[in-house]
N, C-alpha and C positions, 0 to 999 in steps of 0.2 A: 257736405253740406251739414248744419246743423239737424235733427230728431228732436223737434219738438214735444212732444210725449207731452200732446195733448196740450200744451201750451199756445197763446195765441200766436200769432208770426211776429210783433214786434218782443214778448216776449223772451223768446226761442234765443234769443239775439243781445249782446250787450250796448252794441253799439250803431243805431240807424245812422246814415248817413243819407242826407236828403240831398236830391238834385233840385233847382228852384223852378228857374223857366219852366215853366209845363207840371209841373208837378205841385213844389204850393202854392206858385202865382201865374197866372199870365197877362201879357202886357199891365202890368200891377197891381193889379183886383184875385183877393183871393180864391184857389180852386175849391170846386164845392166840398166839404165834408174835410177839407186840410186843417182846418184850426182845430177840431176836437178829436182830429186822428190824432194827431202830435200830441197835445196833451194829455191825451188819455197815456200811449207812448210813454210819456216823459214820468207820469205820476206811477207809472210801475217801476219805474226805476232802470231805464234802458237809458244812457246815453244819447241822447239829441247831438247834429252835424248837423249842419246846412252846407252844402257842400255845391261851390258854384264855379264855372268858367270864365263868367263873366267879370272881363278884367277892370272895369270901369270906375266901381263902386271900391269905397273903404269894407272894410268889418263893420264901422259902424255905424255909418249907411245902411246897408242890410237891412242889421240889425232892427234900427229904427225902425226902417220899412214893415218889416215882418210884424214887431209889437204895434202897429200903425193897424194892422193887416187883425189882427187880434191873436198873435202870434206868440206865446211867450219865444223869447231871444234872447242872448245877450251877444255881446263881441266874443266872448271867446267859444261861442258855437259855432261861429262860421270859419268859414278855411277858402279862401279863393286861391283861383290857379294862380294870381298875381303871388300872395306867399310862396306856392310851392316852388311857381320860377325864382323869386329873390332868393330863398334857400338851393338853388340846384348855381345860382349863381356864386352864391355865399360860398359854397363848397367850392366852387373853382377859383376864381377871384381873389378869396379871403375879405378881410375885414378892411372897408374905408377906397374898395375898386369904386373907379366911376365909369358908370351904368348909362348910355343911353338908354332915352325912353322916347319910343314912339306911340304914346298911351297916354290913359288918363291920369287923374287924379290916385284911383285907387293903384295902381301899378305906381306911384313914385311914394306913398306911403309905405306900402307891402316892401321899396329896396330899403327904404330909411331903417323901419323896426330889424332890417335884417342886418346892419353896421353899413349898408353901402351910399354909395353918393349920386344921388338922380344926377346927370346934365342932358343936355338941350341935344337933339340930333345935330350931330359937326361937330361937338366939341372934340378937340385934339386928345385930349386925355381921355377917353372911354379906351376901355379895354376891353371892352363887350358891350350889342346892343339886344335891349328889349322889346317887345314888342305886345299889345293887346289890344281890344277891342276898345276906340274912340272915335267918334262917327264926327265930333268935331275937329278931327287934324287935318291939313290944308293937303292939299296935292304936291305942293311943293317940298314939305318936310317930308311925302314920301317918297317920291323921286331923288330926294339926297339919301333918305337913308339905302333904299335900296341901291344907290352908288355905292357905300361903303363896307355894304353885302358881299354887292361882288368883287369888291376894291380886298375883302380878305375879314374885313370886322364881324367877328365871330357873333353870332345871334340865337337867342330865343326866342319863342314864343308862348304866352300866353295857353295858348289854344288854337286849335282849329276847327273849328266847329265853322259851318258852310252855311249854317242858317239860324235864327233864332224867333223865337214864335212870339207876335202881336197881337194886340187885336183884330188888328188887320189881314192874319194872315202869317203867314212866314216872311222873314225880312233878310237879307242877306247879314251876314256874320264876318266875324275875325276871318275867318277859315281861309273865307275870298280874298285879304288884302297878304295875308302869307301864301295862298297859288301864287300868286299876281308876283309876287318879289323873288319868289321863290324859280317861275320860270323865268324870270330875267336874269337874276341874280346867277343860276343854276345850282342852287343853294341849298339844300333843308333844313331848318332849325332845329333845336333843339326844342322838344314840346316838355310843357309841364303841365298841362289842363290835359283832362279825360279823352279820347282814354288812355292817353298814356297812362303809366304808372305814380310819377310824383304827386300828384292832386290827393289820391286816395291816401299816398303812405304818408304825407304830411298832416293828413287828417288825423289819422291813427297817433301818430307821437302827438298832437294837442291835445285832443279829446280822450282819448286814452279805449280801451276796449279789445279784447281779444277775439270776437268776436261778433264782425260785421254783417251788417248788413245794406249794400246798396240799394237805394230808394230811386226810381227812376222813370224817366218817358225817351228816350233813345236809345235805343238800340247801339247806335254806331259811335256813342259817347260813351252814356253809363253804364250800357249792358256789358259794351269789349272792354271796359276799363275794369269792372267788376271782375271778368274773365282774369283780364292780365294781373291782378292783383291777387288772384287767386279769393275770391269771397266770394258769397251767396249775393244775388240780387232778384229786386223787384223789380214787373215793368206796371207803369201801369198808363194807363188809357186814357189820359186827360192832357196828354201837350202832341208832340207831333209824330209819334209812331203811329201806323194807319194799320186796317186790317191784316191789306196786304202784306204789309215792312212783317208785319210779324209770322206772318204764315211765307212769308218768302225767307224768312232769318236762317243761314248759315250755323253752322254751331259754333263758334265761336261770337255769334250776337245771339245767344239764349237767354234766355233769364231765367234762374229759378222758379221763379215765381210770374205767374200773369194777374193782373185785378183791376176791374172797374174802375177804382179810384181808392186814394187812402184806407181808405175804410175794413178795407183787409188785414190792414195791420191790427187790429179787433179783432178778428174770427181766426181758429185754426188755420194754420194752413192747408191751401190743396191741391195738391197732382191728381194725373187723371189716371185710369186703370185700363189698361188692357184688354180688352172682351170680347177675342176670337179675331175678327178681321176689322174690329175697330177699339173706341178710347170711350169712358165712361168717368164722369166725375160729378158727383153729388146732385144726380138727376138728370144731366146729361147727358147724350150719347150721341158717338158721330163719329161714319163711315164715309169711306170714299165709292162714291156711283159714276164708271166710265171717268174719273177724276175730278168727278166734283165732288166738292165737299157736302155731307148732308148730314145737316146734328135737328135729334128730334128731342123730343122730353120738356120738363119745364125747370126753373129751380133759377137761385142765384144769379145774378150776370159776370161771378170771378168764377165760375165756374165752368161757364159759358164760354170765358175766355182760355179755360185752361186747356177743355176738352180739346176747341177748333187748336189750339196749336200744338196740341201731343198728335192729333192725328196728322194736320199741315206736313208737318215735319217728320214726321214716318213718311209720309208720300214723297216728299223731297227728298227723301234719305233713301229712300226705296229707286224712284223714276227719275231721279234728277232733275224733275219738273214742278213747278210748286201747283195745288190744285184750283180748279176753278172753283170761285170761289161766289159766283152766280149769284142772288136771293139772298146771300147772308146778313144778318142783322145781328145785334146783340141783345136781349132784354133790357128794358129798362130797370136800373138797381136803384 
């Protein structure tokens, strides 16, 4: 953990790696306070990277979308799971290798960028197959890919996200297709995206930075991925993770910091301190009464989330059971 010594959370690190869906935007619309918070971090001189498990779009398309939302971004700021998968395949197969693509244009673009040749599923010259999110892929192509994988064609998956956030709520992600093919073929793919480490390693390679902070909304991808990559993390509560998810997180899914939204980057980092049988943070106190979590005091939403997480995790570690969260609701911030 980086000791900020009076700095803001953003300036305590030299690289901020932002997940996109649920952190920067949801269903194509900017999350409240995202644009100004990222702009402030960039102005401080911290390296900025936008890191996504979504393999369907090219970095150019992602950067263009961010600019439309009022967020400064260039192609070189964006790193995708397609690019991480392409590096894995290049390292294993070499220049010019033909790779069957079960995915969208973003995946094909990344393979070409890495010096590989994308070919259709079923091309007999393919030495491996790679899959990524692509809702337009036809079922007969999926069936053929699954059969080839079952018959021994090496398989790389860009990610295993079971869900993705939309304006209508959670929708099925690429991970469901990975699970289907894996169960049919009896094969587990090599995975490039979070929580696997390759995507975060690829981001550091492309963007630079010795002390990165991963900023995400998902415990099972962003936060677990940061832990696997041995870097600090910030969980923002603007995406898919709920209060119950946070309170019930096992150690490998716990972020270094937790906050209401990205405005936490402009403030000093918050940590909860143990006080007797409870926990305190910036005006809030949390204690357990008959396994029920009770929060008293007043203050900002970031501190509320911080003290709730600390008390809930302490109870979970001590008893093996999640705390009762009935009646808890974060303050407006």
